[in-house]
N, C-alpha and C positions, 0 to 999 in steps of 0.2 A: 506423582509427576504431573505438573501443570504445564500448560502450553507456553510456548515462547511466543510473546506478542510482539509484531513487528509493525511499526507505523511506516507506511509509504508516503513520504511527503516532500513537497517542495512548493513554496507559494507561488512560483512561476507556472502558468498554465501550458499546456501543450508539450510538456517534457517526457510524457509516456508513463505517467504514474498509474493510470487505470490499466493501460496495456500491460505494464509490469506486475500489477496486483493480480490480475485475471490470469496471466500466463504462469506466474510463479505459483498461484494456488493450484492451477491445472497440473503443474510440473510436480509439486510436493504430493498432490494426490495420486498421481501415476507412480510415484516413488513409494507408494503405500502409507503415507502419512495421513493422519486425520487433520482435516484443514477447515477452519471456518474463515471466510472472507466477509468483512464488514464494509458496506458501502457508506461513507461518511460525507459523500458529496451530492448536494441536492440535484445535480445534473442526473444522478442515477445511471451513469455510464456503465459502472461495473456490474450494475443489476442486469441491464439489458445485454451486456457483453457475456453474462453467465447464463443467457437463455431464459431470464424471468422478466416478464412484462411488467414495468413500473407503472403503467397506467391502471392496472387492474389490482393493486395491492389493497388488501383489507388493513394491514397494519405494517408498520415499517420501523426502521431505527429511530424514528422521530418520536414514536410513542414509548420506545425504550428509554431514550434521554430524558423524556418528561416524567418517567416513572409510572406510566399508565399501563405498561405490560412487561414481559420479561423477554429476555434474549430466546428463551426456550419456545415460547409461544410464537415468535416471529420469524425463526430461522427456517429456511426452505433448502431443498436439495437442488443443486444445480446439476441436472442430468447430463448436461453436455460437458460439465468441468469435472464432476466426480467429487466435489466438495460442498460444504453448506455454505449458505449465504444469509446474511442479515441485509435486506434490501433497503433502498432509499428512493424517494422520488422528490418532486419539487416542494412537497409539504415541509421537507426538512430545513428549507430556507427560513420558515417561521420559527423553528427551534431556537435560533440565534437570539432572537428578540425575547422569546418566551422564558429562556433559560437565565437571562439577565437577573431576574428578580428571584430565582430559585436558590435554596441553600446548597452549598456544595456544587456549584455549577461546573467547576473544572473537573470534578471527579466522579461524574454521573456514568460515564462509560466504564471507567475503571470498577466501579461498584457492581453495574450490571453484568460485567464479564466474570466476577468472582465466583458466580454460581456455576458457571459452565466451563471453566478453565481447564478442568480435569478431563473433560470430554475430547479434548483436542491435543495434537502436538504442536500445531502452529495456528496462530489467529493473525491475520493480515488486515491492516486497517488502511482503506484506500481513502486518504485525506484530501479535502478540497483544495483548490489552488489559492489559498488565502491563508494567512496567519491568523486565523478567527477562533471563535470559541469552540467550534467543531474540530478544527486542527488541534487546539490546546487539549481537548479531551482525549484526543488520540495519542498525543505526546505524553499526557499524564498516565494514561493506561498502559503504554508500551514499555517493553524491556529495551528496546532499540529502535533506530530510525534508519531506514533505507532511503537514500535521496538519490533519485533518478535525475539526471541533468544532460542536457545537450552541451556540447563542446563549442560554446559560443561566448562572446565577451560578456553579453548581458547576464549570462548564467553565472559566471563568477561574481558579478555584482550582488546578484540575489542570494548567492550561496552564503556571503558572510552575515546577512540578516537572519538566515535561517539557522546558522550555527549560533549566533547569538542568542536567539529564542530557545534553542535547545539548552544552552548554558543556563539561562534564567529558570527554565522548568526544572532543570537538574538541582538548582540551588534552592528553589522555593517549594516545589510541588512533587518532583519525582527524583530523588536522589540516585536511583538505579539506572536512569536513562543514559545511553550511550549511542553513539553513532555506529551502526551496524556496518555501514559501507556507502560509498558513492557508486552510482551505476552510470556509465556513459551510454547514453541512448541515441537512437536516430544518427548513428555515427556514420559519416561519409569520409573514407580515408583519402579520397582525392582533394578534400578540402584542407588547405594548408592552415587555416586558422583552427580548424577542429584538431589537428595534430599538435599545433601550439599549445591550445588550451588543455588538451589530453596530457602533455608533458608537464605543464604547470600543476595540474591536478596531482600527478604522480609525485612531483617534488614536495607539495604541500601536504598530501594525505597519505603517502607512502603505502602501507599495507592496508589502509582503510578503503582504498580504491580497488573495486573487483577487478580481477583479471580479465573477466568476461566483459565483452563489449557488445552492446546491441546494435546491430546495424539498421540502416533504413531498408524497410522491406514491405513489399505491396501486400503480401499475405498477411502481415501483422495487422495492417490498416484495414484489410477487408474482413477479418475474422468477426469483429463485433456485429457486422450486418448479418452473420449466420447465427449469432447468439451462442458462440463458443470460443473457448481460448484457442488461439492458433497452434499450441502444442497438441491439441487433440484433433483439431481439423485438418492439419497438414504437418505432420512431425518431420518431413523432409525439408521444408523451406529453412532458409538461412536463418530467419527471425526465430522460428521455433527451436532450432538447433541451439541457438544462442541462449535462449531462456532455459533450455534443458541443461545446458552447461552451467547457467547461474544457479540453477536448482542444486546441482551437485556441489557447486562452490559453497552454497549457503549451508547444505547439510554438512560438509566438511567443516566450516567454521563453527557451526553449532555443536558438533561432536568435539572438537578441540577445546571449546568453552566449557563443556561439561566435564572434560577429562581433568 
């Protein structure tokens, strides 16, 4: 039984990709699942949010993508999250340029994960806010894509670009890739535009839209400064409760897919 690999992706920044990746990893680990989180963003926010200092890394996902080391050698335990992490720092920004001249540049992450896929139930890929070679490696390695998005006008504009990219990756590089689901994040029910966009998403995507909605929540924003997922730091806050519900929803979907 190999891991289900989920890319958490959206080329728009500030939509809650890293918050979702870290809290979903924490939620799945709390549910007794073996989880690996891979930070594919040179900003290294998932690394810091998991309680691992990106400034002191000896090696990272950068060396893995260049074929200089293995996932086994780089992964670390997030004590605050209860999951394993392949960390990243700003070194990763250079990988983009260096990988251009390498063979199989789109499949390097997929190849690296093949050796450890049996060690985990879920592997989560926190992709950067761009449709670049790092995100492409994530989409080629993944079974499915989770798309966090805010309910605002520009989010809908960017969504069509992402869906088109997923379609191209499925056609040319990864025929098994599917959209796992769209996740509404930073939701404020008092905002009438948010309600309208939410309704449009429901019409367009139907059951691909998660029933769980992630609210705007101070504790979710504070948690990274403590180097821990909010679901472990403060289980009672509204944001944590929402991510715990998302974890349950994901597990139900995964069980149904296997049935």
